[in-house]
C-alpha positions as semicolon CSV with decimal commas, in nm:
position;residue;x (nm);y (nm);z (nm)
1;X;-1,999;7,728;18,611
2;X;-2,320;7,538;18,652
3;X;-2,544;7,649;18,937
4;X;-2,752;7,375;19,103
5;X;-3,029;7,431;19,355
6;X;-3,152;7,184;19,616
7;X;-3,315;7,195;19,957
8;X;-3,070;6,974;20,148
9;X;-2,713;6,906;20,033
10;X;-2,540;6,604;20,189
11;X;-2,164;6,573;20,141
12;X;-2,056;6,211;20,187
13;X;-2,242;5,885;20,133
14;X;-2,124;5,637;20,393
15;X;-2,362;5,508;20,659
16;X;-2,398;5,856;20,811
17;X;-2,461;6,035;20,481
18;X;-2,703;5,774;20,346
19;X;-2,893;5,760;20,675
20;X;-2,925;6,138;20,665
21;X;-3,038;6,127;20,303
22;X;-3,315;5,876;20,367
23;X;-3,459;6,069;20,661
24;X;-3,430;6,404;20,484
25;X;-3,595;6,274;20,166
26;X;-3,880;6,111;20,356
27;X;-3,979;6,459;20,472
28;X;-4,054;6,561;20,115
29;X;-3,756;6,796;20,075
30;X;-3,535;6,779;19,768
31;X;-3,209;6,611;19,865
32;X;-2,880;6,592;19,676
33;X;-2,609;6,352;19,796
34;X;-2,256;6,400;19,659
35;X;-1,941;6,195;19,709
36;X;-1,586;6,229;19,579
37;X;-1,599;5,854;19,515
38;X;-1,889;5,633;19,415
39;X;-2,203;5,709;19,615
40;X;-2,262;5,434;19,869
41;X;-1,940;5,253;19,786
42;X;-1,661;5,470;19,925
43;X;-1,541;5,555;20,272
44;X;-1,483;5,359;20,591
45;X;-1,830;5,207;20,622
46;X;-1,757;4,950;20,351
47;X;-1,501;4,770;20,569
48;X;-1,688;4,777;20,902
49;X;-1,716;4,430;21,058
50;X;-1,973;4,465;21,337
51;X;-2,205;4,717;21,501
52;X;-2,271;4,771;21,872
53;X;-2,640;4,731;21,941
54;X;-2,937;4,686;22,167
55;X;-3,241;4,481;22,067
56;X;-3,445;4,173;22,135
57;X;-3,120;3,978;22,096
58;X;-2,950;4,162;22,385
59;X;-2,808;3,943;22,661
60;X;-2,945;3,941;23,014
61;X;-2,798;4,232;23,205
62;X;-2,764;4,463;22,907
63;X;-2,970;4,781;22,892
64;X;-2,961;5,144;22,783
65;X;-2,815;5,233;23,124
66;X;-2,539;4,972;23,095
67;X;-2,453;5,081;22,742
68;X;-2,450;5,447;22,843
69;X;-2,218;5,373;23,135
70;X;-1,975;5,194;22,904
71;X;-1,968;5,489;22,662
72;X;-1,906;5,739;22,939
73;X;-1,636;5,530;23,110
74;X;-1,460;5,473;22,779
75;X;-1,475;5,845;22,697
76;X;-1,236;5,935;22,980
77;X;-1,459;6,212;23,105
78;X;-1,503;6,386;22,769
79;X;-1,812;6,217;22,620
80;X;-2,103;6,455;22,571
81;X;-2,371;6,315;22,807
82;X;-2,658;6,427;22,585
83;X;-2,516;6,257;22,276
84;X;-2,430;5,940;22,466
85;X;-2,782;5,916;22,605
86;X;-2,933;5,964;22,258
87;X;-2,718;5,687;22,111
88;X;-2,803;5,434;22,380
89;X;-3,171;5,525;22,365
90;X;-3,221;5,514;21,987
91;X;-2,985;5,251;21,843
92;X;-3,239;4,971;21,886
93;X;-3,500;5,155;21,680
94;X;-3,253;5,240;21,403
95;X;-3,132;4,881;21,365
96;X;-3,487;4,749;21,365
97;X;-3,569;4,990;21,084
98;X;-3,279;4,852;20,882
99;X;-3,408;4,501;20,943
100;X;-3,752;4,610;20,821
101;X;-3,583;4,749;20,508
102;X;-3,413;4,418;20,437
103;X;-3,097;4,386;20,648
104;X;-3,046;4,034;20,782
105;X;-2,835;3,993;21,093
106;X;-2,601;3,695;21,117
107;X;-2,723;3,405;21,331
108;X;-2,551;3,134;21,537
109;X;-2,591;2,755;21,529
110;X;-2,922;2,794;21,717
111;X;-3,051;3,022;21,440
112;X;-3,059;3,310;21,687
113;X;-2,896;3,648;21,627
114;X;-2,525;3,604;21,699
115;X;-2,396;3,843;21,966
116;X;-2,022;3,905;21,997
117;X;-1,797;4,046;22,265
118;X;-1,592;4,357;22,191
119;X;-1,303;4,497;22,394
120;X;-1,411;4,776;22,626
121;X;-1,779;4,677;22,644
122;X;-1,880;4,531;22,980
123;X;-2,115;4,285;22,809
124;X;-2,138;4,130;22,463
125;X;-2,359;4,351;22,243
126;X;-2,209;4,355;21,893
127;X;-2,397;4,202;21,600
128;X;-2,307;4,156;21,236
129;X;-2,452;4,105;20,889
130;X;-2,328;3,939;20,569
131;X;-2,086;3,720;20,769
132;X;-1,883;4,007;20,904
133;X;-1,929;4,249;20,615
134;X;-2,172;4,452;20,822
135;X;-2,086;4,794;20,683
136;X;-2,138;4,671;20,329
137;X;-2,472;4,518;20,426
138;X;-2,588;4,842;20,587
139;X;-2,484;5,048;20,284
140;X;-2,668;4,818;20,045
141;X;-2,980;4,835;20,261
142;X;-2,969;5,215;20,281
143;X;-2,904;5,245;19,906
144;X;-3,208;5,030;19,834
145;X;-3,418;5,250;20,061
146;X;-3,274;5,564;19,901
147;X;-3,370;5,442;19,554
148;X;-3,729;5,406;19,671
149;X;-3,721;5,781;19,743
150;X;-3,578;5,875;19,403
151;X;-3,840;6,144;19,341
152;X;-3,687;6,350;19,622
153;X;-3,334;6,209;19,641
154;X;-3,063;6,253;19,378
155;X;-2,701;6,139;19,390
156;X;-2,383;6,262;19,225
157;X;-2,059;6,060;19,232
158;X;-1,700;6,167;19,164
159;X;-1,742;6,525;19,275
160;X;-1,515;6,676;19,540
161;X;-1,609;6,968;19,763
162;X;-1,367;7,259;19,766
163;X;-1,534;7,495;20,010
164;X;-1,867;7,566;20,174
165;X;-2,044;7,884;20,067
166;X;-2,169;8,127;20,329
167;X;-2,386;8,436;20,327
168;X;-2,471;8,652;20,627
169;X;-2,292;8,403;20,854
170;X;-2,506;8,119;20,724
171;X;-2,402;7,821;20,512
172;X;-2,577;7,844;20,174
173;X;-2,418;7,564;19,971
174;X;-2,084;7,449;19,835
175;X;-1,832;7,498;19,558
176;X;-1,755;7,159;19,404
177;X;-1,536;7,015;19,130
178;X;-1,662;6,741;18,900
179;X;-1,373;6,497;18,853
180;X;-1,523;6,344;18,539
181;X;-1,602;6,669;18,357
182;X;-1,320;6,881;18,509
183;X;-1,573;7,151;18,583
184;X;-1,654;7,369;18,880
185;X;-2,013;7,399;18,999
186;X;-2,195;7,590;19,268
187;X;-2,459;7,401;19,466
188;X;-2,705;7,622;19,650
189;X;-2,885;7,460;19,942
190;X;-3,103;7,575;20,228
191;X;-2,919;7,337;20,463
192;X;-2,597;7,136;20,430
193;X;-2,495;6,814;20,606
194;X;-2,129;6,719;20,634
195;X;-2,080;6,341;20,647
196;X;-1,734;6,310;20,498
197;X;-1,584;6,062;20,745
198;X;-1,242;6,075;20,907
199;X;-0,882;6,183;20,853
200;X;-0,670;5,868;20,874
201;X;-0,474;5,962;20,560
202;X;-0,304;6,238;20,759
203;X;-0,083;5,955;20,888
204;X;0,141;5,715;20,692
205;X;-0,016;5,397;20,835
206;X;-0,393;5,395;20,862
207;X;-0,689;5,163;20,853
208;X;-0,882;5,426;20,659
209;X;-0,949;5,426;20,285
210;X;-0,777;5,673;20,054
211;X;-1,075;5,912;20,070
212;X;-1,029;5,982;20,444
213;X;-0,829;6,304;20,410
214;X;-1,007;6,519;20,667
215;X;-1,213;6,715;20,414
216;X;-1,512;6,769;20,643
217;X;-1,311;6,918;20,928
218;X;-1,144;7,158;20,686
219;X;-1,477;7,251;20,528
220;X;-1,629;7,313;20,871
221;X;-1,338;7,534;20,974
222;X;-1,364;7,733;20,653
223;X;-1,733;7,799;20,722
224;X;-1,664;7,921;21,075
225;X;-1,758;7,611;21,274
226;X;-1,584;7,517;21,598
227;X;-1,396;7,187;21,617
228;X;-1,406;7,004;21,950
229;X;-1,128;6,790;22,104
230;X;-0,939;6,745;21,778
231;X;-0,635;6,615;21,964
232;X;-0,824;6,294;22,036
233;X;-0,703;6,076;21,749
234;X;-0,767;5,707;21,803
235;X;-0,503;5,469;21,677
236;X;-0,633;5,121;21,617
237;X;-0,387;4,927;21,832
238;X;-0,371;4,594;21,653
239;X;-0,329;4,653;21,281
240;X;-0,112;4,451;21,047
241;X;0,229;4,604;20,977
242;X;0,349;4,345;20,726
243;X;0,331;4,260;20,446
244;X;0,299;4,612;20,303
245;X;-0,006;4,514;20,097
246;X;-0,215;4,483;20,414
247;X;-0,046;4,748;20,632
248;X;-0,318;4,917;20,838
249;X;-0,564;4,627;20,815
250;X;-0,748;4,617;21,150
251;X;-0,765;4,300;21,357
252;X;-1,100;4,294;21,538
253;X;-1,020;3,980;21,736
254;X;-0,722;4,119;21,927
255;X;-0,901;4,045;22,257
256;X;-0,855;3,676;22,169
257;X;-0,481;3,725;22,115
258;X;-0,159;3,735;22,308
259;X;0,084;4,017;22,232
260;X;0,460;3,971;22,262
261;X;0,755;4,201;22,215
262;X;1,064;4,094;22,020
263;X;1,208;3,934;22,336
264;X;0,910;3,700;22,362
265;X;0,760;3,875;22,666
266;X;0,380;3,909;22,693
267;X;0,405;4,278;22,778
268;X;0,039;4,355;22,849
269;X;0,094;4,182;23,183
270;X;0,304;4,488;23,272
271;X;0,050;4,749;23,157
272;X;-0,293;4,594;23,217
273;X;-0,241;4,284;23,436
274;X;-0,613;4,231;23,503
275;X;-0,744;4,261;23,150
276;X;-0,429;4,195;22,942
277;X;-0,514;4,239;22,570
278;X;-0,888;4,272;22,635
279;X;-0,872;4,645;22,710
280;X;-0,964;4,973;22,545
281;X;-0,785;5,098;22,238
282;X;-0,612;5,395;22,396
283;X;-0,446;5,183;22,664
284;X;-0,342;4,914;22,418
285;X;-0,202;5,163;22,164
286;X;0,005;5,338;22,431
287;X;0,146;5,008;22,558
288;X;0,243;4,893;22,208
289;X;0,395;5,228;22,114
290;X;0,591;5,230;22,440
291;X;0,737;4,884;22,372
292;X;0,848;4,988;22,025
293;X;0,979;5,323;22,150
294;X;1,192;5,150;22,412
295;X;1,355;4,927;22,153
296;X;1,153;4,613;22,211
297;X;0,975;4,615;21,877
298;X;1,043;4,431;21,552
299;X;1,243;4,565;21,257
300;X;0,911;4,690;21,115
301;X;0,836;4,891;21,429
302;X;0,577;4,635;21,543
303;X;0,506;4,372;21,807
304;X;0,390;4,014;21,760
305;X;0,028;3,895;21,778
306;X;-0,030;3,526;21,851
307;X;-0,369;3,355;21,806
308;X;-0,240;3,003;21,738
309;X;-0,407;2,891;22,063
310;X;-0,753;3,005;21,951
311;X;-0,748;3,001;21,571
312;X;-1,071;2,801;21,546
313;X;-1,259;3,072;21,736
314;X;-1,108;3,345;21,521
315;X;-1,204;3,156;21,206
316;X;-1,560;3,107;21,333
317;X;-1,628;3,457;21,467
318;X;-1,427;3,663;21,217
319;X;-1,418;3,462;20,892
320;X;-1,366;3,763;20,664
321;X;-1,059;3,885;20,854
322;X;-0,918;3,534;20,889
323;X;-0,945;3,473;20,515
324;X;-0,795;3,813;20,433
325;X;-0,490;3,731;20,644
326;X;-0,453;3,389;20,484
327;X;-0,487;3,531;20,133
328;X;-0,207;3,782;20,202
329;X;0,035;3,526;20,342
330;X;-0,034;3,569;20,714
331;X;-0,109;3,215;20,837
332;X;-0,265;3,267;21,180
333;X;-0,275;2,893;21,251
334;X;0,104;2,865;21,270
335;X;0,257;3,214;21,261
336;X;0,267;3,525;21,473
337;X;0,166;3,839;21,287
338;X;0,348;4,173;21,311
339;X;0,106;4,436;21,435
340;X;0,108;4,794;21,559
341;X;-0,110;5,105;21,598
342;X;-0,260;5,263;21,285
343;X;-0,448;5,592;21,259
344;X;-0,809;5,481;21,277
345;X;-1,068;5,726;21,408
346;X;-1,093;6,077;21,544
347;X;-1,319;6,134;21,842
348;X;-1,296;6,508;21,792
349;X;-1,480;6,690;21,520
350;X;-1,728;6,965;21,447
351;X;-1,915;7,054;21,764
352;X;-2,283;6,958;21,736
353;X;-2,601;6,944;21,940
354;X;-2,831;6,644;21,970
355;X;-2,968;6,697;21,619
356;X;-2,630;6,735;21,453
357;X;-2,653;7,114;21,422
358;X;-2,321;7,299;21,430
359;X;-2,256;7,649;21,562
360;X;-2,304;7,782;21,206
361;X;-2,667;7,826;21,096
362;X;-2,764;7,590;20,817
363;X;-2,472;7,349;20,875
364;X;-2,528;7,001;21,018
365;X;-2,263;6,737;21,078
366;X;-2,288;6,363;21,138
367;X;-2,076;6,051;21,161
368;X;-1,703;6,070;21,225
369;X;-1,687;6,432;21,112
370;X;-1,888;6,528;21,421
371;X;-1,725;6,546;21,764
372;X;-1,837;6,492;22,120
373;X;-2,002;6,152;22,147
374;X;-1,693;5,937;22,203
375;X;-1,493;6,177;22,419
376;X;-1,136;6,057;22,460
377;X;-1,182;5,700;22,335
378;X;-1,437;5,537;22,106
379;X;-1,573;5,198;22,205
380;X;-1,528;4,931;21,940
381;X;-1,818;4,900;21,693
382;X;-1,978;5,226;21,804
383;X;-1,891;5,398;21,475
384;X;-2,175;5,246;21,272
385;X;-2,413;5,296;21,565
386;X;-2,327;5,667;21,568
387;X;-2,378;5,694;21,191
388;X;-2,726;5,543;21,203
389;X;-2,857;5,733;21,505
390;X;-2,716;6,078;21,432
391;X;-2,742;6,043;21,055
392;X;-3,117;6,001;21,102
393;X;-3,136;6,293;21,342
394;X;-2,930;6,528;21,124
395;X;-3,128;6,437;20,813
396;X;-3,462;6,501;20,980
397;X;-3,349;6,825;21,147
398;X;-3,189;6,964;20,830
399;X;-3,504;6,884;20,632
400;X;-3,725;7,051;20,893
401;X;-3,515;7,368;20,883
402;X;-3,506;7,361;20,505
403;X;-3,885;7,340;20,487
404;X;-3,911;7,664;20,685
405;X;-3,682;7,864;20,457
406;X;-3,744;8,037;20,126
407;X;-3,534;7,977;19,813
408;X;-3,317;8,286;19,836
409;X;-2,965;8,204;19,732
410;X;-2,663;8,427;19,697
411;X;-2,392;8,362;19,438
412;X;-2,132;8,595;19,589
413;X;-1,789;8,429;19,620
414;X;-1,536;8,505;19,892
415;X;-1,163;8,535;19,832
416;X;-1,090;8,172;19,913
417;X;-1,340;8,053;19,655
418;X;-1,196;8,294;19,400
419;X;-0,855;8,138;19,464
420;X;-0,994;7,795;19,378
421;X;-1,137;7,938;19,058
422;X;-0,802;8,080;18,957
423;X;-0,613;7,758;19,030
424;X;-0,855;7,514;18,870
425;X;-0,955;7,701;18,557
426;X;-0,619;7,826;18,431
427;X;-0,349;7,647;18,233
428;X;-0,103;7,567;18,509
429;X;0,205;7,347;18,513
430;X;0,197;7,026;18,716
431;X;0,471;7,141;18,955
432;X;0,500;7,454;19,163
433;X;0,808;7,672;19,136
434;X;0,986;7,456;19,396
435;X;0,910;7,139;19,202
436;X;0,691;6,988;19,474
437;X;0,401;6,778;19,354
438;X;0,069;6,753;19,542
439;X;0,153;6,389;19,617
440;X;0,483;6,494;19,775
441;X;0,299;6,749;19,987
442;X;0,062;6,482;20,117
443;X;0,357;6,261;20,212
444;X;0,516;6,555;20,396
445;X;0,199;6,608;20,597
446;X;0,190;6,239;20,689
447;X;0,552;6,245;20,799
448;X;0,497;6,555;21,014
449;X;0,191;6,408;21,185
450;X;0,356;6,071;21,243
451;X;0,661;6,230;21,408
452;X;0,490;6,502;21,609
453;X;0,127;6,401;21,667
454;X;0,131;6,022;21,686
455;X;0,046;5,790;21,976
456;X;0,311;5,942;22,206
457;X;0,349;6,321;22,191
458;X;0,562;6,590;22,355
459;X;0,564;6,968;22,373
460;X;0,879;6,982;22,160
461;X;0,735;6,746;21,899
462;X;0,410;6,940;21,875
463;X;0,587;7,274;21,836
464;X;0,804;7,126;21,562
465;X;0,495;6,985;21,392
466;X;0,333;7,329;21,394
467;X;0,641;7,488;21,236
468;X;0,671;7,217;20,972
469;X;0,303;7,246;20,880
470;X;0,348;7,619;20,829
471;X;0,623;7,539;20,578
472;X;0,396;7,286;20,407
473;X;0,129;7,556;20,385
474;X;0,378;7,781;20,206
475;X;0,450;7,505;19,955
476;X;0,077;7,465;19,897
477;X;0,028;7,834;19,830
478;X;0,314;7,830;19,582
479;X;0,198;7,514;19,408
480;X;0,005;7,533;19,084
481;X;-0,291;7,320;18,996
482;X;-0,209;7,015;18,782
483;X;-0,322;6,991;18,423
484;X;-0,687;6,893;18,420
485;X;-0,757;6,540;18,305
486;X;-1,060;6,322;18,386
487;X;-1,015;6,131;18,714
488;X;-0,668;6,280;18,757
489;X;-0,507;6,152;19,077
490;X;-0,290;6,462;19,080
491;X;-0,592;6,693;19,077
492;X;-0,743;6,498;19,367
493;X;-0,413;6,514;19,556
494;X;-0,397;6,889;19,495
495;X;-0,742;6,948;19,642
496;X;-0,710;6,697;19,926
497;X;-0,371;6,827;20,038
498;X;-0,527;7,167;20,110
499;X;-0,791;7,003;20,330
500;X;-0,528;6,782;20,494
501;X;-0,300;7,063;20,604
502;X;-0,586;7,267;20,753
503;X;-0,715;6,965;20,946
504;X;-0,363;6,870;21,055
505;X;-0,307;7,219;21,193
506;X;-0,629;7,194;21,394
507;X;-0,518;6,865;21,549
508;X;-0,178;7,004;21,646
509;X;-0,324;7,325;21,788
510;X;-0,570;7,129;22,003
511;X;-0,297;6,892;22,121
512;X;-0,080;7,188;22,226
513;X;-0,365;7,321;22,440
514;X;-0,429;6,997;22,631
515;X;-0,173;7,002;22,910
516;X;-0,252;6,653;23,040
517;X;-0,274;6,299;22,910
518;X;-0,636;6,197;22,863
519;X;-0,795;5,941;22,637
520;X;-0,616;5,898;22,307
521;X;-0,397;6,202;22,371
522;X;-0,076;6,114;22,555
523;X;0,186;6,384;22,613
524;X;0,497;6,253;22,787
525;X;0,556;6,601;22,933
526;X;0,215;6,585;23,107
527;X;0,157;6,216;23,188
528;X;-0,111;6,281;23,450
529;X;-0,467;6,417;23,446
530;X;-0,579;6,767;23,536
531;X;-0,833;6,792;23,816
532;X;-1,136;6,875;23,601
533;X;-1,211;6,756;23,247
534;X;-1,222;7,024;22,979
535;X;-1,267;7,040;22,604
536;X;-1,046;7,205;22,346
537;X;-1,214;7,419;22,081
538;X;-1,046;7,525;21,756
539;X;-1,177;7,783;21,510
540;X;-1,028;7,932;21,195
541;X;-1,061;8,309;21,167
542;X;-0,884;8,545;20,925
543;X;-0,644;8,274;20,808
544;X;-0,532;8,184;21,160
545;X;-0,628;7,923;21,416
546;X;-0,773;8,015;21,754
547;X;-0,776;7,748;22,024
548;X;-0,924;7,774;22,372
549;X;-1,043;7,556;22,657
550;X;-1,410;7,495;22,720
551;X;-1,554;7,362;23,048
552;X;-1,724;7,024;23,048
553;X;-2,104;7,028;23,029
554;X;-2,142;6,845;23,358
555;X;-2,379;6,567;23,451
556;X;-2,667;6,486;23,222
């Protein structure tokens, strides 16, 4: 194996990873950014439409205090007050830096920055770039800035992380697999930043790209980090269900729409009579799932979205989404679209402090892989905001810690790493002894999570999910690695399925320990709230999961 040394290793290159890389490299430390796809071109950031913001364009009545209040109210009592305050206080500076680096915000007919309303926000504060391709614009801006720091910042695409390396209870690097060369490498680093995004691919219908297989949560668990509130999985309520080619595609303009069940009834009048469709994602997802569960959904397990009364506004404010629908045969001017919840975002994640530091020395986490900011429900368009603010903080903090440490690296490998070596360097058949392919295992995980840990949960369903995941784990341990070929989808599936099952188990364990319905977690056996908010905390010790309750921090 090759052995590579760097000061700061960043795993993931979406908005969070690239933000971290720029701030870490500006400190003078040597930074290596790796991605299992193409650096700066993979992950959820690419498809982001808008970003929640504060700036000189903010409307009268908006402020840090107003923004903070919205975050905390949306979080259903679980948002970390320190993280929320940091986001509201620093987002303006981060966006202005992007503008200084070349990002151009979209403007209205008056040539002023266009500000859009977003469900759940008490005031319009979302802005966009590149006519609704905001995530792409931000990535291109960060990549350009990263290239200007090329003396300190290196990138490596098509390399997947198998496990983090630890020594004396400290993270010291990572074991990775180069998908182009079919070769294992060890990367030694003084600090490591996880920025691997979400876990939407744990479910059969998701808005997330194929890379979102929960790798970062699994890597954090393997290194000894605590995961916070992993039961809080946000399902994007209004996602296309048909045709299959666009299943999971998010509709940002659902607050302009009217939702009907198969009987033609506008059902949100029964659930949220004051706000109707213009409500938070957790409430909307639960209402839609309830309609389908009670037999009032379409044959595709969906409800109908109607924007025929306001198509011109949709076309003006969300041109990219409108054109995507039209291109795929969904004519919003005349037809109702079939929509339903899709796995979208996880509010839980690795527990961090205000600088992105985890409970494990040397390990920092940012973006969707980190937990705490959003609590029980993420406000729309706050994902990119989080990536910019905490990516910058994690990058700077990791670089500062790295600068204080000497280059003393250990190459000792634990048993789990040795297992990877055995599976990925030997001549193994494609199938395990039970004939189950890695792809089949991934589909099994998705089926288990959809049935037992979806929008509506129950004690029985969660217990069954836990038992089924244990059986999937057995299949994984019996499975052999596929034959090694460059860019082999089967090799990727083999590696990702191991991360998926560990992350799935963490979600189920956390859900079983929340005996109430709060935020995105709804358990029909506990439909009410407990008196005091609490967090769930999951760790992975000696090949078993340990879950416990943690008290809420209290007022900021």
